[in-house]
C-alpha positions as CSV (number, residue, x, y, z in Angstrom):
1,X,54.9,199.2,63.7
2,X,56.4,202.0,61.5
3,X,54.1,203.6,58.9
4,X,55.1,204.2,55.2
5,X,53.8,206.9,53.0
6,X,51.7,206.2,49.9
7,X,54.6,206.7,47.4
8,X,56.9,204.4,49.2
9,X,54.1,201.7,49.4
10,X,53.3,202.1,45.7
11,X,57.0,202.0,44.7
12,X,57.5,198.7,46.6
13,X,54.3,197.3,45.2
14,X,55.3,198.2,41.6
15,X,58.8,196.8,42.2
16,X,57.3,193.5,43.4
17,X,54.6,193.5,40.6
18,X,56.1,195.2,37.5
19,X,53.2,194.0,35.4
20,X,51.0,196.5,37.2
21,X,53.0,199.5,36.0
22,X,51.1,200.2,32.8
23,X,47.8,200.1,34.5
24,X,49.0,202.3,37.3
25,X,50.4,204.9,34.9
26,X,47.2,204.8,32.8
27,X,45.1,205.5,36.0
28,X,47.4,208.4,36.9
29,X,47.1,209.8,33.4
30,X,43.3,209.5,33.5
31,X,43.5,212.0,36.5
32,X,45.7,214.7,35.0
33,X,49.2,215.4,33.7
34,X,50.5,216.3,37.2
35,X,49.3,213.0,38.6
36,X,50.9,211.2,35.7
37,X,54.3,212.8,36.3
38,X,54.3,212.0,40.0
39,X,53.2,208.5,39.2
40,X,56.0,208.2,36.7
41,X,58.4,209.4,39.5
42,X,57.0,206.5,41.7
43,X,57.7,204.0,38.9
44,X,61.3,205.4,38.6
45,X,61.7,205.0,42.3
46,X,60.4,201.4,42.0
47,X,62.8,200.4,39.2
48,X,65.9,202.5,40.0
49,X,65.6,203.6,43.6
50,X,65.9,207.2,42.4
51,X,66.8,209.3,39.3
52,X,70.5,208.5,39.1
53,X,70.2,205.1,37.4
54,X,67.6,206.5,35.1
55,X,69.9,209.3,34.2
56,X,72.6,206.8,33.3
57,X,70.2,204.8,31.1
58,X,68.7,207.8,29.3
59,X,71.6,210.1,29.1
60,X,69.5,212.9,30.7
61,X,70.8,214.8,33.7
62,X,69.7,213.7,37.1
63,X,68.5,217.1,38.2
64,X,66.6,217.6,34.9
65,X,64.8,214.3,35.5
66,X,64.0,215.3,39.1
67,X,62.6,218.6,37.8
68,X,60.6,216.9,35.0
69,X,58.9,214.4,37.4
70,X,57.2,216.9,39.7
71,X,53.6,218.1,39.7
72,X,54.8,221.2,37.9
73,X,57.2,219.4,35.6
74,X,56.9,220.0,31.8
75,X,59.0,217.4,30.0
76,X,59.6,217.6,26.3
77,X,58.1,214.7,24.4
78,X,61.5,213.2,23.4
79,X,62.6,213.3,27.1
80,X,59.4,211.6,28.1
81,X,59.9,208.9,25.4
82,X,63.4,208.3,26.7
83,X,62.2,207.9,30.2
84,X,59.4,205.5,29.2
85,X,61.8,203.5,27.0
86,X,64.2,203.0,29.9
87,X,61.3,201.8,31.9
88,X,60.3,199.3,29.2
89,X,57.2,201.3,28.3
90,X,56.0,203.1,25.2
91,X,53.8,206.1,24.6
92,X,50.5,205.5,22.7
93,X,47.3,207.2,21.9
94,X,43.9,205.6,21.8
95,X,40.4,206.9,20.9
96,X,38.0,207.9,23.6
97,X,34.6,206.2,23.7
98,X,32.1,208.8,22.7
99,X,28.5,208.3,23.6
100,X,26.2,208.3,20.5
101,X,23.1,210.5,20.8
102,X,19.9,208.6,21.3
103,X,17.7,208.9,18.2
104,X,14.0,208.5,18.5
105,X,12.6,206.0,16.0
106,X,10.8,207.5,13.0
107,X,7.1,206.7,12.6
108,X,6.5,204.0,10.1
109,X,4.9,205.0,6.8
110,X,2.6,202.0,7.2
111,X,0.9,203.3,10.4
112,X,-1.7,206.0,9.8
113,X,-1.4,209.1,11.8
114,X,-4.1,210.1,14.2
115,X,-6.4,212.8,13.0
116,X,-6.3,216.0,14.9
117,X,-9.5,217.1,16.6
């Protein structure tokens, strides 16, 4: 049986289950920017089969899209928004959960303190 690489597998899975795309991209983004861009390239592969259809829908050049969606890509925000819009997605920001420091409870004024010896 022939083997497929991970990107081909994920592209097929995302094509078959498009409701998983936002979760997949959020997981990629949680890793780092480079992983997010390669994940976005996988989503483009799933929806369009390559960058040509995305170029048509966004008005961006095919080669520019290919360069943006690499580990070393550095797309401008408006280009990223155009790509996400064509994919039916939207960029958003959410707060990160910050652990609150543990505070020791204060001694109650009603309880007398021990006398020092």
